[in-house]
Every structure is written in structure tokens, then in C-alpha cells.
N, C-alpha and C positions, 0 to 999 in steps of 0.2 A: 217585156219589160224594154224600156229604152236602154241605149248604152249607158252606163253609169255616169260617164262625162257629161252626157247630155243633162241628166237629172241635178247634178252638183252645181251650185253656184260657180261661175269662173273665177271670181276671186278665192273661193276656198279650194278650188282644183290647184290653183297656182300658189297656194299659201306654203311658205316655208315654216314649219313649226318651230316654237321655242325650243331649244335644246337643253335638256337638263343636264347638270354636271355629271349626274349618275349614269346618263345615257352615253357619254363619250368615251367609256373603256368597258371592254369586254375581255373575258377569258382568263383574268387573272384575279387572285385573291389580294385584295388590298390590305395593307397593314396600317397605313397612315392616310386618313382622308382630309387632305388639305386643299380641295377644289371647289367647296360651295359656300366658303365664308360662313361657316357654322361655328357656333361655341363647341370647343372641342371636349368639355368636361361632361362626362356621362351623366344623365339623370332620367334615361329612359324616353325622352323626346327630343333631345338636342340635336339629333339627326333629321335630315329630310327623309320623307317616307318613300318607299318604291313607287315611282311614278306610274308603274304598270301593274303594281299588285300581283306579281308573279306568283308568290307564295300563295296567296288566297286565291287566285284562280286555279292554281293546282288541286287546292282542296274543293274547291266548286266543281271543278270538270266531272269527275265521276259521279257525284251526287246529282247532278242535272243531266248527265249523260250528254255532255257537249264540250268538244275540244277547246282547249285553252286559247288558242288562237282565234276562236269564234265568240269569246266572251269579252265584254267590256263591264267596266266596274264605274260606278258614279256615285255622286253624292245625292244618294235617295234616287228613286225612279225619276224623280223630276228633272234631274240633269240628263237623263236618258230621253226624256220627252222633249226637252228644250232643245238639245243638240241637233235633231233632224231638221228642226226649222232653220238653225243657223248653217246647216251643210247644204240643204236642198231648196231652201224657199227665198226667193228675192223679195226683200220688202217693198211693199206697195205694187206688187205684179203678181206673184204667185198665191195660189189658195190651197186649203187642206179641206177635205171632207171628212166628217165624223158622225156617227149615230147620235141620237138625242132621245132621252137623256143618257149621260155618260158622265166619266170622271172630269171634273171642272178645270184641272189643269191643262187640259188640252186646248182649251178656250184661252185661258190665261197667257200661255205661251205664245199662242198666235198673236193676241193683242200686244204682247210686249215686244214681238218681232214684225209687227205691221204687216200680217199676213191674213187674208181674207179666211174666215172661218165658215164653212158651210155646214149647216145641219140638216140631217135626214132622220125624220122621226122614226121609231120602232113603231110597230102596229100595236093594236089594243092588247096584245097578249105578251108584248115586250120583246117582240121577234124582230128579226132582222130581215130586211128586203134588199138582196145583192143587187138587183136591178135598178132599184132607186138610188142605192149609192152609188153605181156606176153613172147612172143618168145625170147625176148631180156634177161630174166631173166634167172639166173641159181641157183645152191644150195646156192650161197653166196650172193644173191641179197636181201638185208634188206628192201629196201623201193622203192616205186613207187611214183613220183612226178606228180600231174595233178592240173594245174591251171585253173580254170574254173569260171567265164569268164577268157580268157586267156590274158596274158601281153607277146608279144605285140599286138597279132591279135584282141582282144577285143571279140571274140565270146566265147558264152557259149558251152560245148558239150552236147548231148543228155544223160541224166541221165543213160539210158539204157546201155550206153556204159561205163561209169564210173562203174556202178554197176557190170558189167561183169568183170572189172579189179579186183574189191574188193573180189568179191566172187570167183574168181579162183585163186587169189594170197595168197600164204603162210605167206607173211610178212606183212609189214606195208603199208598203202595207205595213202598219205597226199594230201587232196584236198584242195588247196588254195583258199578261197572265198573273197579275199580282195575286188573283185567288184561286190558282189552278191547283194548288195542292189540297184544296177542300172539294175539288171536282173529279168525278170519275171519267171525264172525258180526256182523251190523249193530248197531251200538250202540243202546241206548234212548235216548240224549240227544236223538236226532233226532225222538223221538216226544212231547217234553214239551208241544208245542202241542195236540196229539191227547187226550192224558190230563191233564186238570188235577189228578189226585190222584197224579201220578208225580213223584218225585224221584230223580235220578240222580246217583252220586257218582263221581268221579274223583280222580286225584292225580298229584302230580308224582313220587312216590317210586319208582315201578316203571319204565316204558317210558323216561320223561324223565330217569332219572338224577340225582334231587335228593332223595332221602330226608333228607338233612341238614339242608334248609332248612324242613322241616314245611310244606308247602304243599298244602291239597287243596281241591278243586272241588266244587260242588253245581250242579246244572241242574235248574230247575223252573219252574212258572209265575211271572209276575211278582207275583203276589199272595203265594206262598208265599216267593219271594225277599226280598220285602219284610219278611216275618214274621221271616226269618233276620237280616237287618240291624237289625231292631228289638232283637232281644233279645241279639244277639252283643255281647262288649266291645267298646268304641268303637274302639280301634286294636289289632284282633287279628291283623293281619298286619304285621310290622314292616318298618322301611326296608330293612334289609339283605336280608330274604327278598324283597322286592317287586323290589329292583335285580337279585338274582342271578336270580329268575325272569324278568324282561325278558332278561338276558343268555343264559339258556339257550335262550329261545325264538328268539333272533337266529340261531340256527345250525340251522336245520330238517334240513339236509342230514346234520349230525351225528346228530342224533337218529334219522334214519330209518336211517342206518348201523349204529348200535348196535342198534336193535330187529332188523335183518335179521341181523346177526352172532349175537344171542340166539336166534334162530329157527333159524339153520343148526346152532348148538352144541345147541339142543335135541333135533333129529333124530338127531345123531350120539350124544349122550348116552343117548338112549331104545335105540337100537340095542345100544350097549355094554351098558348095565345089564341089557338082556333076555338077553344071553349069559352073564351071571353064575350060577353054580348056587345062590348064595345069594339071588338075586332071583326069588322065587315068581311075581309079577305086576308088571309096570309099567303103571300105569292111562294111559290116554288123557288128554291135557293140552290145555288152550287157554291156557296161562298161562306165565309164565317160570319155573315150577317143577315138578317131577316127583313124584307120589306113588308110592313103590314098597313093595310088601309083601316082607318079608324074612324069613328063617328065624327070626331072634331080634333083633328091633329094639333091645331094651335093651343086649345084649351088642356089637352092631355099632356102636350110637351111642358107646357108652364107647371101643371100638376106634379107630374113628376121631378122636375128641377127641386120644386118645394120639397119634396120626399128626398132629395139627395140622390136621385137617379138621373144621370144625364143621357139621353138618345139624341138621335139626329133627326129634325124636323125637315121632311123634304115637301111639305105642303105647296111650297111656291115653284117646284120643280117640273117641268114639263111631263105630262102623262102620271104625275104623283100627287095629284091632289088628294089631301087629308092622309097622306102615308107618313109613317115614321119608319126611319131605318134602325134596326135595334142589332148592335153587335152582340154574338153570342159570347157571354162572359163566363166566369166561374160558376160553379153550382150556388155558391151562396149569392153571388151578384145577380145571377137570374132569378134566384128565389126571392130577393128583394123587389126585383122589378114586378114579378108576377103578383106578390103580396100587394104592392102599391096599385096595380092596375085593377086588382079585385075589388080593392075599396074605393075605387074612383066612382063618382055619383054625377 
């Protein structure tokens, strides 16, 4: 890895971040908050939120096995995807490399930030080629994105292949583990001390059942986390989101039960889909969704919508011709899906 200062945009390295009112005093218990021009009358949301979400990070740390100082919290994972572009990539000059197909926000953020986005195709088995990823890089490549388990294919890549990319790339490698709670593979968040160029993304939206509060996580070295905190907007995670996040984390038993139920339903759904004549191939998955190649994705998608069942049509995505991406739902939702598919003519 190059020295971090060489990877960071010079203006970001020199940036003096906005100073929040609540950051300017330490070590005392305040009894009167007269520093931030807030409305003083309490209603639950009249005060600004903790800009660094310390209480929430303290709750996340033991669950994820990552020290508090190595955690960044953002407005969904999308903020943690966008920030590395703003920190490392010079608009109109630098580029990033990513597998294809994969999560679409990596490319959207590249376009927004005027950064070239280089795609490296997976093979016919949806597997990753580390050498091809590295070969696509040049002296202006700042970031490589790897989503594992991958969206929309569902499969997790071999750790050795991802490690080859991390150890041989001189820039930043971002491993998006949004679906890792559904996979048996060891997460890369435990390796952030080993690899200083590694950023690992996670989310409250999938296994933790909180897509509506928009809370994403990034795990990285303290130096990279400091850059995230420098560039982020001051109060990026609101009071209600922080409170709901703490509430969700207070019932670990419920979280684990929901994950177990999803995994059990995933097994049943895969077996049932495999028996349908319209399903040509059901791909292996390490996520909470299943990619299925069908006889006519466009027609079946429209039919399901008419039946009140909404799946994702991936027919026009690279390597996913005639594929539908099906999220594992509740038992009732999965039954409704299968019933509709059995009636399709």
C-alpha cells in the first residue's frame, strides 16, 4: 500500500473539518446547553445528535468484534460508498475498478464524482478473477470494489482470492459485506488491523431488519476512519436513527432468530424453485436472496406484478440474462410467490 497521504486528495488531506458545538467541550457534565442555537424546550428531538454516535458505536463494537475507534456510521451504506470517492479520487483524473455485475451504487457514485469506473467481468460461474482486477488498474486507480456475498449473484468469493487483491493493490480495497450475516464465510472486518488499505462495509438494512432507518457501517484503520469523520457532514446520523439503532441492538436474541428463519426459508425456497419447469437454474447463494434463471424473465416478472408479487428483474444486467432476483421473504410471502409461479403458463 502507498502511504495514505499519497492516496488522499491533497485538498482533503489539508481540509479543516467543520467544528460541531458539541465537539468543543470535553470532560464535564453540562447542565445548560447554550452553544448550538437550538430550541431549548425538550420534545425528544430539539437537541442536535451526537456527531460521532459514541453510544451506538459502543453497542455495535462487541456485536461486530471491532473496536469503537475503527467504526464509522453513516446515512446508509451509500454514504460510506460515496465518501471514499470524495476522499481519495480526484475528479476527472482518477479511476476505480469493480467486479461486474455488482451493486449499482458504486457506479452511480463514480458518475456523481466524475471518476472513471472500470468494470471487470466475473466468469461464467460468477467467480472473481484477482489477476484480471489487478490488471485493470493503473497509476491512477485509487479504489477496488468487491461485494461479497455479491449482489445480484448472491455468492461469496473465496477469501484467498480477495486477499490476493488486497495484498497486491497499492490503493484502497473496499469489501462490501452487506450480506455477510447470511454467509458461513469469515467476515473481512476482523482483518482491518492486518490490512491498512482495507475498508469493510456493513449495514443495518439486511439481517438486522432496519432498512427504514438508513444506517450503514464502515470498518477500517483509525487513520481512514478519521478521514471519513473529517469529510462527512457534521450530523449525518439523526437522533431518531441513533435511538432506533440502540433499540434494535438491545434484543440480540430476536436478531438471531430472524436470521435463522431467513436461512431456513432460503433452503425451502431453493428446493421449491428448483422443481419448477420455468426455472432453468437456481444459483447458489450466501445472501438473503436467490438469483434464478427462468424461461422468460420479462414475461414472468410482469405476471408476478399482476399477482401482487414483486421481485427484481435482472434480465438486462451483465451475465444475468433472463434472471430474476428473489428476496427470501416470510413463509407466507414465499408461499404466495411459489403458488403464483406454479400457475404461470
